[in-house]
C-alpha angles and dihedrals in degrees: 000000000000116000120212112239117197114238108221093195092051090048091049090050092049090050092049092048092050092045091051090052096047098041092048090052102040106021127237100287096045095048117099123199090232088066091053089048091054095044093048095042090227131110135262087248090057091052092049090047090061102028124029092210147349092275093057091047090052092048090048088059090054090050091049092053093045089052090051091048092050092047092051092048093047092050093046097052097040096108099030134087139190118358092351086064092048092050093046092048092051092045091050094048091050093044094048092049090048094049096048104050098165097051089044089055090050093051103036104030114019098039090058115104096004094119140267101312091054095043090048090052093048091047091049092053092046093047092049095054093041088054091051092051091044088055093051090047090053090052089054090049091050089049091053095242094123135017118260115283134170095268094192094055094041094049093050091046089052092050090051091051091048093048093049094052093045093048089056089049091050090055101039110015088240139148097031121221097266090054092047091051094044095045107031105034097059091043091056093046093047090052088072093042098260119138117188114227118237110278093015112138 
């Protein structure tokens, strides 16, 4: 006789998927754990086994999305260098935010104004990706592809521009991804004096 063995990772994933759905629909304050229990077809005990409270569950969603974002960027830039790496990193960040509307809403809209733990988490995610882009910019400067710039200031300014466009998209569905790519990406690259050549991708 085969005995059913619960899979903790599967249960955790179901809880996170359900939490993403409920949080993105109702917001942090209006979400009750009972709704996540119902949506995930688990139990309150299962949720508390994986997450001590609602706050930790919400923060775990931010971590999950940040991990996905980093994985996508790392894969995209693996064979590139210099400004090609910078462009691919920006493109991947924008494309990933645009593809995953609900996690983008969690990170960029609902985590705002929820208090220090949430702001600290948002800032940590932003800082991490800004540091990645700053590193790629410095490589391009060292390779002589662009003139020296303050890579820390530039990378944070770029993250702010990306966030602002994506927040508008989260609320309105506009501008769509092709317009964001066509309008924002060249603007960011030109801001450090880099002009892509025709046909360069």
